[in-house]
N, C-alpha and C positions, 0 to 999 in steps of 0.2 A: 525476415532478413536472412538471407542465405549467403554462405560463403565466408563466414567469419570463424570457421571452426579449425583453422590451421594453427596448431599450437606455436609454430615458429613465427607467425605474423600477428598474433593477438597483442594489441597495444595495452599499455597500462592505463591509458585514458581512452576509453571507448566512447565514441560519439556516434549515436545512431543517426543517420541522415534523415532529412525531411522526405527525400525521395531518391529513387535510383533511376537510372536510364538504361533501358534494355532495348537494343536495336533501334535507338533514336526515340523511343517512347518513354516519357517520364511517368513513373509509377510511384504514388505515395507509399511510404513505409507505414503500415497501419498496425502491425503486430510483431512482437518480439517473442520468440520461443527458442530456447536452447535445449535440445534433447540430449546434448552431450556436454560434459564439462571440460572437454579437451581445450587446453590453453586458457581457460577462464581463471586459473589461479594467478595469472599475470595481471588481470584487470583490477585496478584500484579505484578508478572513477568511471562512472557510467552516466552519460547524459542522453536522454531520449529526444528524438526529433519531434517537431511540433505536430506531426500527423499521427504519431503512435497512439492508438486507442486501447490496445490490449497488451498486457505484459505478463508473460507466463514464466515458469521456473527459470531461474538464472543462478545456477550453482557456482558462484564465484567466491571462494572462501576468503580471499584477501580484499574484497570490495570494501572500501572505506567511505566513499561518498557516492550518493545517488541523486541525480537531478531529474525529477519527474516533471513532465510537461503538463500545462493546462490543456485539456483536450483528452487526456488519458481517462478511460472509463472503467477498465478492469485491471486489478492487480490480483493475479491468480495465486493459487496455493504454492507455498514455499518459495515465493519469489526471491526473498533475500535471506533465507534460512542459512544459518551457520556462517554468515558473513561478518565482517568487522564494522559494519555501518554503525554510527553512533547517533545519527539524526535521520528522521524520516518525516518529510513534509508532504502530506497527502493533498494533491490538488483538489480544488473545489468541484471539478468535473467527474471525479471518481464516483462510480455508482455501485461497485462491488469489490470487496476485499475478501480474498479467499482464505483457506485454512493455512494456519501456521506460517504466515508470510515472514515472520521475524523470529522463528524458532532458533534458539541458540545465539541470538544477537544480544549485545549489551547496549541497547539504545539508551541515550541520555536525554534525547528529545523526540517526542512524538507530537506532531502538530497536524491538525486538520483545518484546511482553509474553508471558510464559509462560502457557499455559492451565492452569486449575485443574480443568478437567473433562476426563475421559478420554472420547473418542468414537472412532468407527471411522474418522474422517477425520483428516487432518493438514494441515499447511501445505505447499503446493507453490508454489515460486517459479519463474516462467516465464523464458523466454529473454530475455536482455538487460535484465531488470527494473531493475537499478541501473547498468547499463553506462554508462560515461562520467562518472559522478559522481566528480569528482576531489578532493573535500574531506572524504572519510571515511577515517580511518586504520585503524579496526578495526570488525568486525561480529561480533556474537554472536547466533547463531540460537537460537530457543526449542526446548524439548523436543518440541513437537508437529510439528516440521518432518519431512516424509517424503520430499520430493523437491526437489532444487535443480538446475536446468538448468545445464550447464557454462558457459554464457555469462552467467548471472545477475549475476555481479560482475566481468565482463570490462571491460577498458579503464578501470580505476579506478586512476589513476596513484599516488595516495597510500595506497591500501589496503595495509597491511602484514600483517594477520592476519585470518583468519576462525576464530572459535571457535564451539562449540556447547554448549548446556546439557548437563551430564554425564548427565542422565536421558533424553536423546534416544536412541531405540532404532534409528533408521535412519541416523544420521550420527555421525561423531566428527571431532575435529580433532587434529592433531599438528603442533607447530611452526608454527601459522598456516595449515596446509594442511587443506582440507576433504575428507573421505572419505565416500562414500555406500555403504551396505550393498547388496550384490547377491548374493543367495544366502548362502553362508557366508563370502564375502570382502568386503573394502572396497576400492573403487576411488577414486583421486583424482578430485575433481570440480572444485575451484577451488584454484588455487595461485598 
């Protein structure tokens, strides 16, 4: 998405379109990346269009509400860092969550939707993805989760338990501790 960097025209409710028209040709909007934070301090609500598959850094310090689309596959590093969002609902189609996506946020709700489609890929949660979020008590991972970095949920002072959907093939939880399958054994990942 290009052309939304003018600080005088940035709306408080930013809706990313499904497509844009350039010289009469409709082009789906597939990726969002903001290399500058000019004007983003005005954005309080962000809604992604149905075609967006990749979402990269979006330094909007006053962002309160984010509506992510089914079809989104990548939430990259520091996507919502230092924003004011208090709820993040991760679509079932997301396959990668990058580093420190919610650093400095005070999330009260973190929800992962279970996928209804079997595919060869699954959800990978990167290093420090939710590290330092001190307002979440419990996390339940969806069945499509295949890999969780050991630091994904580190430094979360209020986190008491991590559970996983019982249909997940690569992870299990016991007494709030997350175990990841490696060969024929399970090793503790987050505790």
